[in-house]
One Martini backbone bead per residue (centre of mass of N, CA, C, O) as a GRO file, in nm:
protein
  380
    1UNK     BB    1   0.096   0.037   0.023
    2UNK     BB    2   0.060   0.357  -0.018
    3UNK     BB    3   0.201   0.633   0.146
    4UNK     BB    4   0.391   0.854   0.250
    5UNK     BB    5   0.505   1.179   0.160
    6UNK     BB    6   0.855   1.271   0.131
    7UNK     BB    7   1.162   1.413   0.242
    8UNK     BB    8   1.499   1.312   0.153
    9UNK     BB    9   1.849   1.300   0.222
   10UNK     BB   10   2.046   1.120   0.023
   11UNK     BB   11   1.829   0.877   0.073
   12UNK     BB   12   1.677   0.579   0.139
   13UNK     BB   13   1.394   0.490   0.247
   14UNK     BB   14   1.353   0.212   0.414
   15UNK     BB   15   1.047   0.132   0.342
   16UNK     BB   16   1.047   0.206   0.026
   17UNK     BB   17   1.294   0.201  -0.125
   18UNK     BB   18   1.360   0.200  -0.455
   19UNK     BB   19   1.068   0.245  -0.548
   20UNK     BB   20   1.017   0.506  -0.380
   21UNK     BB   21   1.254   0.668  -0.508
   22UNK     BB   22   1.127   0.663  -0.801
   23UNK     BB   23   0.830   0.754  -0.756
   24UNK     BB   24   0.866   1.037  -0.646
   25UNK     BB   25   0.978   1.188  -0.901
   26UNK     BB   26   0.739   1.089  -1.081
   27UNK     BB   27   0.528   1.252  -0.926
   28UNK     BB   28   0.648   1.524  -0.999
   29UNK     BB   29   0.609   1.487  -1.303
   30UNK     BB   30   0.299   1.463  -1.295
   31UNK     BB   31   0.249   1.746  -1.186
   32UNK     BB   32   0.396   1.904  -1.406
   33UNK     BB   33   0.230   1.788  -1.642
   34UNK     BB   34  -0.049   1.887  -1.556
   35UNK     BB   35   0.018   2.189  -1.556
   36UNK     BB   36   0.126   2.202  -1.849
   37UNK     BB   37  -0.140   2.114  -1.986
   38UNK     BB   38  -0.301   2.362  -1.907
   39UNK     BB   39  -0.106   2.569  -2.048
   40UNK     BB   40  -0.114   2.434  -2.341
   41UNK     BB   41  -0.403   2.545  -2.420
   42UNK     BB   42  -0.244   2.795  -2.465
   43UNK     BB   43  -0.121   2.917  -2.758
   44UNK     BB   44   0.097   3.119  -2.621
   45UNK     BB   45   0.237   2.855  -2.447
   46UNK     BB   46   0.338   2.614  -2.612
   47UNK     BB   47   0.648   2.664  -2.653
   48UNK     BB   48   0.712   2.712  -2.354
   49UNK     BB   49   0.638   2.432  -2.247
   50UNK     BB   50   0.831   2.271  -2.428
   51UNK     BB   51   1.091   2.415  -2.336
   52UNK     BB   52   1.068   2.335  -2.042
   53UNK     BB   53   1.082   2.026  -2.084
   54UNK     BB   54   1.361   2.026  -2.218
   55UNK     BB   55   1.512   2.163  -1.986
   56UNK     BB   56   1.448   1.940  -1.781
   57UNK     BB   57   1.604   1.719  -1.922
   58UNK     BB   58   1.877   1.864  -1.910
   59UNK     BB   59   1.896   1.894  -1.598
   60UNK     BB   60   1.882   1.598  -1.530
   61UNK     BB   61   2.134   1.519  -1.685
   62UNK     BB   62   2.322   1.706  -1.527
   63UNK     BB   63   2.265   1.583  -1.241
   64UNK     BB   64   2.373   1.298  -1.277
   65UNK     BB   65   2.670   1.399  -1.270
   66UNK     BB   66   2.707   1.630  -1.062
   67UNK     BB   67   2.550   1.508  -0.815
   68UNK     BB   68   2.732   1.226  -0.805
   69UNK     BB   69   3.043   1.366  -0.837
   70UNK     BB   70   3.098   1.697  -0.802
   71UNK     BB   71   3.135   1.776  -1.107
   72UNK     BB   72   3.155   2.053  -1.296
   73UNK     BB   73   2.992   2.104  -1.602
   74UNK     BB   74   3.077   2.289  -1.923
   75UNK     BB   75   2.992   2.049  -2.166
   76UNK     BB   76   2.680   1.955  -2.208
   77UNK     BB   77   2.604   2.105  -2.475
   78UNK     BB   78   2.748   1.905  -2.660
   79UNK     BB   79   2.528   1.680  -2.628
   80UNK     BB   80   2.301   1.846  -2.743
   81UNK     BB   81   2.426   1.884  -3.022
   82UNK     BB   82   2.458   1.585  -3.096
   83UNK     BB   83   2.157   1.513  -3.067
   84UNK     BB   84   2.048   1.719  -3.271
   85UNK     BB   85   2.204   1.626  -3.525
   86UNK     BB   86   2.146   1.323  -3.519
   87UNK     BB   87   1.834   1.334  -3.491
   88UNK     BB   88   1.775   1.541  -3.715
   89UNK     BB   89   1.903   1.396  -3.962
   90UNK     BB   90   1.744   1.128  -3.927
   91UNK     BB   91   1.452   1.283  -3.976
   92UNK     BB   92   1.507   1.357  -4.250
   93UNK     BB   93   1.397   1.337  -4.541
   94UNK     BB   94   1.529   1.208  -4.819
   95UNK     BB   95   1.452   1.436  -5.017
   96UNK     BB   96   1.569   1.670  -4.835
   97UNK     BB   97   1.863   1.577  -4.818
   98UNK     BB   98   1.926   1.633  -5.124
   99UNK     BB   99   1.889   1.947  -5.076
  100UNK     BB  100   2.029   2.030  -4.791
  101UNK     BB  101   2.235   1.750  -4.814
  102UNK     BB  102   2.413   1.661  -5.083
  103UNK     BB  103   2.696   1.557  -4.921
  104UNK     BB  104   2.583   1.320  -4.793
  105UNK     BB  105   2.632   1.030  -4.695
  106UNK     BB  106   2.472   0.744  -4.795
  107UNK     BB  107   2.445   0.603  -4.503
  108UNK     BB  108   2.258   0.861  -4.422
  109UNK     BB  109   2.077   0.956  -4.682
  110UNK     BB  110   1.902   0.660  -4.724
  111UNK     BB  111   1.748   0.745  -4.451
  112UNK     BB  112   1.454   0.749  -4.223
  113UNK     BB  113   1.296   0.872  -3.919
  114UNK     BB  114   1.125   0.896  -3.652
  115UNK     BB  115   1.111   1.032  -3.343
  116UNK     BB  116   1.187   0.793  -3.159
  117UNK     BB  117   1.455   0.704  -3.302
  118UNK     BB  118   1.580   0.989  -3.294
  119UNK     BB  119   1.612   1.002  -2.985
  120UNK     BB  120   1.791   0.753  -2.959
  121UNK     BB  121   2.017   0.846  -3.144
  122UNK     BB  122   2.091   1.101  -2.993
  123UNK     BB  123   2.160   0.955  -2.725
  124UNK     BB  124   2.374   0.752  -2.830
  125UNK     BB  125   2.578   0.946  -2.949
  126UNK     BB  126   2.628   1.106  -2.689
  127UNK     BB  127   2.699   0.859  -2.509
  128UNK     BB  128   2.944   0.762  -2.675
  129UNK     BB  129   3.111   1.022  -2.646
  130UNK     BB  130   3.108   1.020  -2.338
  131UNK     BB  131   3.255   0.748  -2.305
  132UNK     BB  132   3.508   0.826  -2.464
  133UNK     BB  133   3.588   1.097  -2.318
  134UNK     BB  134   3.563   1.000  -2.016
  135UNK     BB  135   3.823   0.829  -1.999
  136UNK     BB  136   3.990   1.101  -1.965
  137UNK     BB  137   3.829   1.312  -1.788
  138UNK     BB  138   3.782   1.121  -1.521
  139UNK     BB  139   4.090   1.156  -1.418
  140UNK     BB  140   3.987   1.411  -1.317
  141UNK     BB  141   3.963   1.693  -1.084
  142UNK     BB  142   3.775   1.943  -1.029
  143UNK     BB  143   3.880   2.210  -1.205
  144UNK     BB  144   4.011   2.039  -1.427
  145UNK     BB  145   3.751   1.892  -1.517
  146UNK     BB  146   3.583   2.143  -1.586
  147UNK     BB  147   3.773   2.256  -1.804
  148UNK     BB  148   3.770   2.003  -1.984
  149UNK     BB  149   3.464   2.021  -2.056
  150UNK     BB  150   3.495   2.290  -2.203
  151UNK     BB  151   3.681   2.175  -2.419
  152UNK     BB  152   3.468   1.983  -2.535
  153UNK     BB  153   3.276   2.200  -2.637
  154UNK     BB  154   3.475   2.335  -2.832
  155UNK     BB  155   3.535   2.090  -3.005
  156UNK     BB  156   3.248   2.015  -3.097
  157UNK     BB  157   3.177   2.289  -3.222
  158UNK     BB  158   3.408   2.281  -3.436
  159UNK     BB  159   3.342   2.016  -3.575
  160UNK     BB  160   3.059   2.093  -3.669
  161UNK     BB  161   3.160   2.353  -3.829
  162UNK     BB  162   3.352   2.153  -4.028
  163UNK     BB  163   3.117   1.938  -4.110
  164UNK     BB  164   2.975   2.015  -4.392
  165UNK     BB  165   2.849   1.749  -4.527
  166UNK     BB  166   2.666   1.701  -4.258
  167UNK     BB  167   2.607   2.018  -4.116
  168UNK     BB  168   2.688   2.286  -4.289
  169UNK     BB  169   2.842   2.394  -4.072
  170UNK     BB  170   2.788   2.727  -3.979
  171UNK     BB  171   2.532   2.677  -4.097
  172UNK     BB  172   2.213   2.626  -4.125
  173UNK     BB  173   1.985   2.372  -4.063
  174UNK     BB  174   1.738   2.208  -4.258
  175UNK     BB  175   1.429   2.003  -4.269
  176UNK     BB  176   1.330   1.949  -3.990
  177UNK     BB  177   1.094   1.798  -3.833
  178UNK     BB  178   0.815   1.910  -3.627
  179UNK     BB  179   0.755   1.655  -3.383
  180UNK     BB  180   0.735   1.804  -3.124
  181UNK     BB  181   0.551   1.716  -2.841
  182UNK     BB  182   0.404   1.684  -2.547
  183UNK     BB  183   0.439   1.383  -2.520
  184UNK     BB  184   0.748   1.355  -2.589
  185UNK     BB  185   0.857   1.544  -2.372
  186UNK     BB  186   0.719   1.409  -2.107
  187UNK     BB  187   0.812   1.123  -2.162
  188UNK     BB  188   1.115   1.189  -2.156
  189UNK     BB  189   1.115   1.299  -1.870
  190UNK     BB  190   1.028   1.038  -1.728
  191UNK     BB  191   1.266   0.870  -1.827
  192UNK     BB  192   1.491   1.048  -1.711
  193UNK     BB  193   1.401   1.024  -1.410
  194UNK     BB  194   1.413   0.719  -1.388
  195UNK     BB  195   1.714   0.691  -1.457
  196UNK     BB  196   1.823   0.881  -1.238
  197UNK     BB  197   1.704   0.728  -0.994
  198UNK     BB  198   1.826   0.454  -1.045
  199UNK     BB  199   2.121   0.547  -1.036
  200UNK     BB  200   2.134   0.680  -0.756
  201UNK     BB  201   2.034   0.388  -0.605
  202UNK     BB  202   2.250   0.238  -0.715
  203UNK     BB  203   2.559   0.113  -0.713
  204UNK     BB  204   2.674   0.329  -0.902
  205UNK     BB  205   2.577   0.583  -0.742
  206UNK     BB  206   2.703   0.512  -0.465
  207UNK     BB  207   2.994   0.512  -0.567
  208UNK     BB  208   3.000   0.801  -0.677
  209UNK     BB  209   2.939   0.934  -0.395
  210UNK     BB  210   3.177   0.814  -0.248
  211UNK     BB  211   3.387   0.955  -0.435
  212UNK     BB  212   3.285   1.242  -0.373
  213UNK     BB  213   3.316   1.249  -0.049
  214UNK     BB  214   3.550   0.989  -0.029
  215UNK     BB  215   3.800   0.912  -0.228
  216UNK     BB  216   4.009   0.765  -0.054
  217UNK     BB  217   3.820   0.566   0.093
  218UNK     BB  218   3.693   0.446  -0.162
  219UNK     BB  219   3.951   0.339  -0.299
  220UNK     BB  220   4.040   0.163  -0.049
  221UNK     BB  221   3.752  -0.007  -0.084
  222UNK     BB  222   3.727  -0.051  -0.422
  223UNK     BB  223   3.659   0.215  -0.571
  224UNK     BB  224   3.640   0.318  -0.897
  225UNK     BB  225   3.666   0.634  -0.993
  226UNK     BB  226   3.646   0.643  -1.299
  227UNK     BB  227   3.407   0.445  -1.339
  228UNK     BB  228   3.198   0.592  -1.158
  229UNK     BB  229   3.202   0.852  -1.340
  230UNK     BB  230   3.155   0.739  -1.628
  231UNK     BB  231   2.860   0.640  -1.603
  232UNK     BB  232   2.745   0.917  -1.536
  233UNK     BB  233   2.842   1.059  -1.794
  234UNK     BB  234   2.697   0.876  -2.005
  235UNK     BB  235   2.404   0.906  -1.902
  236UNK     BB  236   2.398   1.210  -1.918
  237UNK     BB  237   2.449   1.227  -2.224
  238UNK     BB  238   2.201   1.069  -2.313
  239UNK     BB  239   1.984   1.259  -2.197
  240UNK     BB  240   2.088   1.517  -2.338
  241UNK     BB  241   2.052   1.409  -2.628
  242UNK     BB  242   1.746   1.393  -2.615
  243UNK     BB  243   1.706   1.695  -2.572
  244UNK     BB  244   1.836   1.774  -2.844
  245UNK     BB  245   1.634   1.620  -3.030
  246UNK     BB  246   1.388   1.779  -2.937
  247UNK     BB  247   1.495   2.060  -3.016
  248UNK     BB  248   1.526   2.008  -3.320
  249UNK     BB  249   1.199   1.929  -3.351
  250UNK     BB  250   1.113   2.224  -3.267
  251UNK     BB  251   1.267   2.415  -3.471
  252UNK     BB  252   1.398   2.285  -3.767
  253UNK     BB  253   1.647   2.488  -3.706
  254UNK     BB  254   2.015   2.526  -3.696
  255UNK     BB  255   2.326   2.597  -3.527
  256UNK     BB  256   2.617   2.594  -3.352
  257UNK     BB  257   2.525   2.859  -3.189
  258UNK     BB  258   2.283   2.706  -3.035
  259UNK     BB  259   2.543   2.554  -2.873
  260UNK     BB  260   2.630   2.732  -2.596
  261UNK     BB  261   2.674   2.939  -2.331
  262UNK     BB  262   2.377   3.034  -2.290
  263UNK     BB  263   2.265   2.744  -2.238
  264UNK     BB  264   2.450   2.676  -2.000
  265UNK     BB  265   2.347   2.894  -1.803
  266UNK     BB  266   2.058   2.789  -1.773
  267UNK     BB  267   2.118   2.505  -1.666
  268UNK     BB  268   2.288   2.581  -1.419
  269UNK     BB  269   2.076   2.761  -1.281
  270UNK     BB  270   1.858   2.546  -1.242
  271UNK     BB  271   2.032   2.351  -1.071
  272UNK     BB  272   2.114   2.542  -0.839
  273UNK     BB  273   1.833   2.645  -0.747
  274UNK     BB  274   1.708   2.358  -0.691
  275UNK     BB  275   1.946   2.133  -0.669
  276UNK     BB  276   2.215   1.945  -0.755
  277UNK     BB  277   2.141   1.675  -0.558
  278UNK     BB  278   1.847   1.687  -0.704
  279UNK     BB  279   1.588   1.580  -0.898
  280UNK     BB  280   1.359   1.752  -0.785
  281UNK     BB  281   1.528   2.013  -0.802
  282UNK     BB  282   1.554   2.022  -1.109
  283UNK     BB  283   1.252   2.066  -1.159
  284UNK     BB  284   1.223   2.319  -0.986
  285UNK     BB  285   1.429   2.499  -1.132
  286UNK     BB  286   1.297   2.487  -1.412
  287UNK     BB  287   1.027   2.614  -1.324
  288UNK     BB  288   1.120   2.880  -1.199
  289UNK     BB  289   1.283   2.997  -1.438
  290UNK     BB  290   1.058   2.984  -1.649
  291UNK     BB  291   0.861   3.173  -1.507
  292UNK     BB  292   1.045   3.419  -1.473
  293UNK     BB  293   1.119   3.458  -1.773
  294UNK     BB  294   0.827   3.503  -1.873
  295UNK     BB  295   0.757   3.748  -1.699
  296UNK     BB  296   0.994   3.927  -1.800
  297UNK     BB  297   0.922   3.919  -2.100
  298UNK     BB  298   0.651   4.064  -2.066
  299UNK     BB  299   0.770   4.322  -1.942
  300UNK     BB  300   0.944   4.395  -2.185
  301UNK     BB  301   0.682   4.426  -2.374
  302UNK     BB  302   0.454   4.513  -2.186
  303UNK     BB  303   0.246   4.615  -1.909
  304UNK     BB  304  -0.066   4.634  -1.726
  305UNK     BB  305  -0.083   4.788  -1.395
  306UNK     BB  306  -0.328   4.949  -1.276
  307UNK     BB  307  -0.298   5.142  -1.544
  308UNK     BB  308   0.012   5.079  -1.564
  309UNK     BB  309   0.285   5.107  -1.770
  310UNK     BB  310   0.522   4.838  -1.808
  311UNK     BB  311   0.876   4.868  -1.911
  312UNK     BB  312   1.159   4.698  -1.979
  313UNK     BB  313   1.458   4.626  -2.056
  314UNK     BB  314   1.630   4.461  -2.268
  315UNK     BB  315   1.766   4.183  -2.084
  316UNK     BB  316   1.667   4.168  -1.778
  317UNK     BB  317   1.645   3.858  -1.736
  318UNK     BB  318   1.951   3.803  -1.725
  319UNK     BB  319   2.009   3.985  -1.481
  320UNK     BB  320   1.818   3.845  -1.281
  321UNK     BB  321   1.948   3.568  -1.300
  322UNK     BB  322   2.223   3.656  -1.189
  323UNK     BB  323   2.122   3.758  -0.914
  324UNK     BB  324   1.986   3.495  -0.823
  325UNK     BB  325   2.243   3.325  -0.830
  326UNK     BB  326   2.409   3.485  -0.627
  327UNK     BB  327   2.207   3.468  -0.392
  328UNK     BB  328   2.202   3.161  -0.372
  329UNK     BB  329   2.512   3.121  -0.322
  330UNK     BB  330   2.510   3.295  -0.059
  331UNK     BB  331   2.234   3.176   0.112
  332UNK     BB  332   2.180   2.892  -0.085
  333UNK     BB  333   2.395   2.670  -0.215
  334UNK     BB  334   2.193   2.402  -0.222
  335UNK     BB  335   1.927   2.518  -0.271
  336UNK     BB  336   1.596   2.465  -0.229
  337UNK     BB  337   1.645   2.128  -0.173
  338UNK     BB  338   1.918   2.026  -0.213
  339UNK     BB  339   1.912   1.668  -0.138
  340UNK     BB  340   1.619   1.638  -0.163
  341UNK     BB  341   1.367   1.377  -0.191
  342UNK     BB  342   1.095   1.244  -0.332
  343UNK     BB  343   0.914   1.004  -0.131
  344UNK     BB  344   0.765   0.674  -0.110
  345UNK     BB  345   0.595   0.507   0.133
  346UNK     BB  346   0.458   0.296   0.327
  347UNK     BB  347   0.208   0.203   0.495
  348UNK     BB  348   0.053   0.233   0.796
  349UNK     BB  349  -0.004   0.049   1.082
  350UNK     BB  350  -0.227  -0.039   1.304
  351UNK     BB  351  -0.246  -0.056   1.636
  352UNK     BB  352  -0.337  -0.220   1.882
  353UNK     BB  353  -0.505  -0.185   2.148
  354UNK     BB  354  -0.260  -0.123   2.406
  355UNK     BB  355  -0.011  -0.109   2.262
  356UNK     BB  356   0.336  -0.080   2.221
  357UNK     BB  357   0.546   0.122   2.090
  358UNK     BB  358   0.805   0.150   1.917
  359UNK     BB  359   1.088   0.329   1.953
  360UNK     BB  360   1.089   0.418   1.615
  361UNK     BB  361   0.803   0.497   1.586
  362UNK     BB  362   0.754   0.781   1.385
  363UNK     BB  363   1.071   0.808   1.346
  364UNK     BB  364   1.313   0.981   1.199
  365UNK     BB  365   1.603   0.973   1.078
  366UNK     BB  366   1.872   1.122   1.060
  367UNK     BB  367   2.022   1.300   0.806
  368UNK     BB  368   2.326   1.198   0.886
  369UNK     BB  369   2.263   0.922   0.817
  370UNK     BB  370   2.387   0.661   0.668
  371UNK     BB  371   2.334   0.465   0.414
  372UNK     BB  372   2.324   0.123   0.410
  373UNK     BB  373   2.379   0.077   0.108
  374UNK     BB  374   2.663   0.210   0.105
  375UNK     BB  375   2.799   0.014   0.302
  376UNK     BB  376   2.761  -0.243   0.113
  377UNK     BB  377   2.876  -0.108  -0.179
  378UNK     BB  378   3.162   0.021  -0.165
  379UNK     BB  379   3.334  -0.254  -0.207
  380UNK     BB  380   3.133  -0.384  -0.472
   0.00000   0.00000   0.00000
């Protein structure tokens, strides 16, 4: 029987187990999806709702790596670009490929797929590059690893800009069908959250966080640091690639400039404000920033409040985002939710009349208590 819903910090609630840990964030997705569906009925908010869902997929993918390893990545937009180009090109109809990409190699230009395979292709290409590059990048730690991921973004951006027969180089690529719909965006978000939750509470995620919190102790206990980070990096790239493929079939056309530092700033801001160590926090941060950005955009266009016309300077939304990010890092560096996750526990059973309650009945364990699963799994 499903029971109480609560927030727990970076640990699986004992009664709910792994199932409760996965169901909790999925419940948050269901709430977000329901609210988004109501807003989606307004034709003026259609693209905004879809963009929010894609950003949420991106932030969840970002959280899988950064939240579990503690390494801040400045290169995840590279995986978005790879997913967008791979999934987008795969979805272009064969006839259109001969027009827009006449120099495309025949093994790519002779077939076309629908949106579902295109999303998988985008995710797999990004995940494969993440697995390949991660073998070298994950040997680094701290600031060195973060700077190296930025180097990965620069490399991928330049390779895409020079691969003219496949990507049209620095020019915009066109002809991509706009198949991204509400269903595909929020179904992808649910899959992303399920994968992120499973990884976080699996042996792979527990080892990654052990290496994050106590690298020396973890390595001496048999936890391979590089491998524990690598799987997080590859899964994160896969989810981010799916977000890129969704973005490609939302726009229908883009260039390498569409995947660079401005997009990175938005993703990092959403993750930090919601809580970098929490999947539920990633969803919260994406929702908060999306709402604030839309409100500020409308004020930039001009609104009437109690008969008074208010219009702010263009670009004020970026300035407000920067101020909010600085304030969050100053007064609440762990984000709105910190490391807390929404979890669903089992139902509580009624005690027979007159019976004596157990010593720990109804009492939650301290937040500082280490998860028993980590103790069992750290050694392998």
